[in-house]
Each structure stands twice: as structure tokens, then as C-alpha cells.
C-alpha positions as CSV (number, residue, x, y, z in Angstrom):
1,M,-25.2,-16.6,17.8
2,Q,-24.3,-20.0,16.5
3,P,-20.5,-20.2,15.5
4,S,-21.7,-21.1,11.8
5,E,-24.0,-18.1,11.9
6,K,-21.5,-15.4,13.0
7,K,-19.3,-15.4,10.0
8,F,-22.4,-14.8,7.7
9,Y,-23.2,-11.5,9.4
10,L,-21.4,-9.0,7.4
11,L,-22.7,-5.5,8.1
12,E,-22.2,-5.5,11.9
13,D,-18.6,-6.8,11.6
14,T,-17.7,-4.4,8.9
15,I,-19.0,-1.4,10.8
16,E,-16.5,-2.2,13.5
17,I,-13.7,-2.7,10.9
18,I,-14.4,0.5,9.3
19,K,-14.4,2.5,12.6
20,Q,-11.0,1.0,13.3
21,I,-9.7,1.7,9.8
22,E,-10.9,5.3,10.1
23,K,-8.9,5.7,13.4
24,N,-5.9,4.0,12.0
25,L,-5.8,6.1,8.8
26,L,-5.9,9.3,10.8
27,L,-3.4,8.3,13.2
28,N,-0.9,7.3,10.5
29,Q,-1.1,10.4,8.3
30,L,2.3,11.7,7.3
31,D,3.7,14.9,8.8
32,P,3.9,17.4,5.9
33,R,6.1,19.6,8.1
34,K,9.0,17.2,7.9
35,E,11.3,16.3,5.1
36,L,11.0,12.8,4.0
37,D,13.9,10.9,5.6
38,F,14.8,7.5,4.2
39,S,16.3,6.6,7.6
40,D,13.2,7.6,9.5
41,I,11.8,4.4,11.2
42,E,8.6,6.3,12.2
43,T,7.8,7.3,8.6
44,R,8.5,3.7,7.3
45,K,6.1,2.4,10.1
46,R,3.3,4.8,9.2
47,V,3.6,4.0,5.5
48,H,3.4,0.3,6.3
49,L,0.4,0.7,8.6
50,L,-1.4,2.8,5.9
51,I,-0.9,0.1,3.3
52,K,-2.0,-2.6,5.8
53,N,-5.2,-0.8,6.7
54,L,-6.1,-0.1,3.0
55,D,-5.5,-3.8,2.3
56,V,-8.1,-4.5,5.0
57,L,-10.4,-1.8,3.5
58,I,-10.3,-3.3,0.0
59,S,-11.0,-6.8,1.4
60,A,-14.0,-5.4,3.2
61,E,-15.2,-3.9,-0.2
62,G,-17.1,-7.2,-1.0
63,R,-19.1,-7.0,2.1
64,D,-21.2,-4.0,1.1
65,P,-21.3,-2.7,-2.6
66,R,-21.5,1.0,-1.2
67,L,-18.0,0.7,-0.2
68,L,-17.2,0.3,-4.1
69,K,-17.6,4.2,-4.3
70,L,-14.3,4.5,-2.4
71,V,-12.3,1.9,-4.1
72,T,-10.6,4.0,-6.8
73,D,-9.4,6.5,-4.3
74,V,-8.3,3.7,-2.0
75,K,-6.4,1.7,-4.6
76,G,-4.8,4.7,-6.2
77,L,-3.5,5.9,-2.7
78,Q,-2.5,2.2,-1.8
79,E,-0.4,2.0,-5.1
80,F,1.4,5.3,-4.3
81,L,2.2,4.3,-0.9
82,K,3.7,1.0,-2.1
83,M,6.0,3.0,-4.3
84,L,6.8,5.2,-1.4
85,Q,7.5,2.2,0.8
86,K,9.9,0.6,-1.8
87,A,11.9,4.0,-1.9
88,L,12.0,4.2,1.8
89,E,13.3,0.7,2.0
90,G,16.2,1.6,-0.2
91,S,15.2,0.6,-3.7
92,P,17.4,2.7,-6.1
93,E,14.7,2.7,-8.8
94,Y,12.0,4.0,-6.5
95,A,14.4,6.4,-4.6
96,K,14.9,8.0,-8.1
97,W,11.2,8.3,-8.7
98,L,10.8,9.7,-5.2
99,K,13.3,12.5,-5.8
100,Q,11.2,13.5,-8.9
101,Q,8.3,14.2,-6.4
102,K,7.7,17.3,-4.5
103,V,8.0,15.7,-1.1
104,I,6.0,18.3,1.0
105,S,3.3,18.5,-1.7
106,T,3.3,14.6,-1.8
107,K,2.7,14.3,1.9
108,K,-0.1,16.9,1.7
109,E,-1.7,14.9,-1.2
110,V,-1.5,11.6,0.7
111,N,-3.1,13.2,3.8
112,A,-5.8,14.8,1.5
113,A,-6.5,11.4,0.0
114,I,-6.8,9.9,3.5
115,G,-9.2,12.7,4.4
116,R,-11.4,11.9,1.4
117,I,-11.4,8.3,2.2
118,V,-12.3,8.8,5.9
119,E,-15.0,11.2,4.9
120,G,-16.5,8.5,2.6
121,L,-16.2,5.9,5.3
122,E,-18.0,8.1,7.9
123,K,-20.9,8.6,5.4
124,W,-21.0,4.8,4.8
125,G,-20.9,4.3,8.5
126,D,-24.0,6.5,9.0
127,I,-26.0,4.6,6.5
128,A,-24.9,1.2,7.9
129,E,-25.6,2.3,11.4
130,E,-29.1,3.5,10.4
131,K,-29.9,0.0,8.9
132,V,-28.8,-1.9,12.0
133,H,-30.2,0.2,14.6
134,S,-33.3,1.9,12.9
135,H,-35.6,0.0,15.2
136,Q,-34.0,1.4,18.4
137,R,-35.9,4.7,18.4
138,G,-39.1,6.2,19.9
139,V,-40.6,6.6,23.3
140,A,-40.5,2.7,23.5
141,K,-38.1,0.3,21.8
142,N,-41.0,-1.2,19.8
143,Y,-42.8,2.0,19.2
144,Y,-41.9,1.7,15.5
145,L,-44.3,-1.3,15.5
146,R,-47.3,0.8,16.5
147,D,-49.0,0.8,13.0
148,L,-47.8,-2.7,11.9
149,P,-50.7,-4.3,10.2
150,S,-51.9,-7.8,10.6
151,P,-52.3,-10.4,8.0
152,E,-55.8,-11.7,7.0
153,S,-55.0,-15.0,8.6
154,H,-54.6,-15.1,12.3
155,D,-52.0,-17.9,11.8
156,Y,-49.5,-15.4,10.5
157,F,-47.8,-12.1,11.5
158,F,-45.7,-9.5,9.6
159,V,-42.1,-8.7,10.1
160,M,-40.4,-5.8,8.5
161,V,-37.3,-6.6,6.7
162,K,-35.1,-4.2,8.7
163,E,-36.1,-6.1,11.8
164,L,-34.2,-9.1,10.6
165,N,-30.9,-7.7,11.9
166,P,-29.0,-9.8,14.5
167,T,-29.7,-7.3,17.3
168,Q,-33.2,-8.3,17.5
169,T,-33.7,-11.4,15.4
170,K,-32.4,-14.7,16.5
171,Y,-32.4,-17.9,14.5
172,L,-32.9,-21.0,16.4
173,H,-31.0,-23.4,14.0
174,P,-27.6,-23.1,12.6
175,F,-26.8,-22.0,9.1
176,D,-25.6,-24.1,6.2
177,P,-23.4,-22.4,3.5
178,G,-25.0,-24.6,0.8
179,Q,-28.6,-23.6,1.6
180,L,-27.4,-19.9,2.0
181,A,-26.0,-20.2,-1.6
182,N,-29.2,-21.5,-2.9
183,Q,-31.2,-18.7,-1.5
184,K,-28.7,-16.2,-2.9
185,S,-29.6,-17.5,-6.3
186,R,-33.4,-16.9,-6.1
187,P,-35.1,-13.8,-7.5
188,T,-36.1,-11.2,-4.9
189,G,-39.8,-11.5,-5.7
190,D,-39.6,-15.3,-5.2
191,L,-37.9,-14.7,-1.7
192,L,-40.6,-12.3,-0.6
193,K,-43.6,-14.3,-2.0
194,P,-45.5,-16.3,0.9
195,D,-44.9,-20.0,0.4
196,P,-47.7,-22.1,2.0
197,T,-45.8,-25.4,1.6
198,Q,-42.7,-24.1,3.3
199,P,-43.5,-21.0,5.2
200,I,-41.2,-18.8,7.2
201,S,-42.1,-19.6,10.8
202,G,-41.4,-18.1,14.2
203,Y,-42.7,-15.8,17.0
204,R,-42.3,-12.4,18.6
205,V,-41.1,-11.8,22.1
206,F,-41.0,-8.7,24.2
207,E,-37.4,-7.2,24.8
208,K,-36.2,-5.0,27.5
209,G,-37.5,-1.4,26.8
210,D,-40.7,-2.8,24.8
211,K,-44.2,-1.6,25.8
212,A,-47.0,-4.3,25.8
213,I,-49.3,-2.1,23.8
214,Y,-47.1,-2.7,20.7
215,P,-45.9,-6.0,19.3
216,G,-42.7,-7.3,20.7
217,S,-39.5,-6.1,19.0
218,G,-37.8,-9.5,19.3
219,V,-38.1,-12.0,16.5
220,R,-37.4,-15.6,16.6
221,I,-37.2,-17.6,13.4
222,I,-37.8,-21.3,13.6
223,D,-38.0,-22.2,9.8
224,G,-37.0,-20.3,6.8
225,H,-33.9,-18.8,8.4
226,H,-31.7,-19.1,5.3
227,R,-34.3,-17.3,3.3
228,T,-34.8,-14.6,5.8
229,F,-31.0,-14.2,6.1
230,E,-30.9,-13.6,2.3
231,I,-33.8,-11.2,2.3
232,Y,-31.9,-9.1,5.0
233,R,-28.7,-9.3,3.0
234,R,-30.5,-7.7,0.1
235,F,-31.9,-4.9,2.4
236,L,-28.3,-4.1,3.4
237,I,-27.2,-3.8,-0.2
238,G,-30.1,-1.5,-1.1
239,Q,-32.2,-4.1,-3.2
240,I,-35.1,-4.2,-0.7
241,S,-36.8,-1.4,1.3
242,G,-36.4,-2.0,5.2
243,D,-40.3,-1.4,5.5
244,T,-41.1,-4.3,3.2
245,L,-43.4,-6.7,5.0
246,I,-42.8,-10.5,5.1
247,M,-45.4,-12.9,6.4
248,V,-44.3,-15.4,9.1
249,K,-46.3,-18.3,10.3
250,K,-47.0,-18.3,14.1
251,S,-45.0,-21.0,15.8
252,D,-44.9,-22.0,19.5
253,A,-41.7,-21.0,21.3
254,I,-39.0,-23.7,21.6
């Protein structure tokens, strides 16, 4: 993967981020059996780490709109924890606020909110993993291509949008942020429509685990990589079906 390409792949990085956030949130739940002690370093540390992980989660929100469903709960919990942190750090104003709270009940509510967030993250993770790894199933790695049709012209072949993930599709040229931005402004129908003057071009290769009776599961894109990247991005956010076919002009291997 080219250095300039890596930062544009969002879902795969986000999956790893979310997994770590899930783990950290669960590890740093507050112990409802203990009274809230202003001098307890461990409690202050847990609150700080919870806030930090919620900050990361909110920053990851823009990577996939499906995370938006969690944001209200996340931001509400984060706001409460920041107030709790100020109280623990000795702010008289927030210490007074905290005394008005039922501490044991408060801890249980914090943990319940964390539980709801983690449950939502797990559901998001299941959907995300399905999108990234949907091609890796069956008696052969490329079994899913058994019924892949062929275009009328022998100069072209079809690629399913879900195949454009970085696990199996490699781009042979670096990405340019300006050109990615240009593709992002195009209508979806325009992106999917074959362009005879500037076609997407590339070739298939057989990967480990493929059977020769089906098309190779590896895709190499030589031209049109900004366009196919944007098509894949729209698949990730639910605007395009993963089974949508795009036409790729056959090109010799580089």
C-alpha cells in the first residue's frame, strides 16, 4: 500500500480503532460497589481514560455515518464524565453538583451507558467486517465469483463493488487528494457509468486459496483508481450495493 493511499482507507482502520475502544471502555467502567472517593487516583484515571476513548470515538464518527447513531449517547456520557472529572479534580462548583447526585446510582448509569455504546459498536463492527471480508467465504476463496457474468465485449471484465476493498484490490499508482475530492463530487450514476474515453482498467490475478475454475479474486487497478476508490467509499456508507457490477477494461500486468 502506498503511503499516500493508506490514510484514505477508512473502514479497515476504523474497525481496529473501534475494537480497541470497546476493550478500553469495558476495562474502565466504574466500580458501583465503591463510594466515589475524591482522593482515589484509580477512579480519576478511569474517568480520564473513558473521556479520552470517547474523544477518539467521536473523531471516528466522520469515517462512517453509521456511527452517528451512537453519537447522542456518546456525547451525553462524555459531557457527564467531564463534569465528574472536574469534581474529582477538586472544583468546588462541580463537587457541589456531585453531592447532589446519587453516587452509586450514578456509577450504574455510567456503566449502563458504556454497555449501550459497546453494544452499538459491536453491531457496527459486525456490519463493517461483513463489508470488508464478504469475499472470503465458500469452498474456495473465489467461490463467490462462480456466477460472475461477462460483458459483451471481450476487452472488458466485471468487478463487484465489494471486491474493491484493500484486502484484495491493489492500486498500482498513488492517490492524489485533489483527484479524490473531484471524484467525491460526482453523482453515483456518473461514477458507475462506463466511460469509453477514460475507462477503468486493470486485470485479475489468482490469490492463495483460489480455484482456477473461477475468476481470480485479486484485482489490480491501473487506471481509474480514484474513481473506484470513491465507488468503494460509497459502498461502505451504504449508498451502493456491494453486488453492483462495474466494467473494467482488460490491461496487461505491469
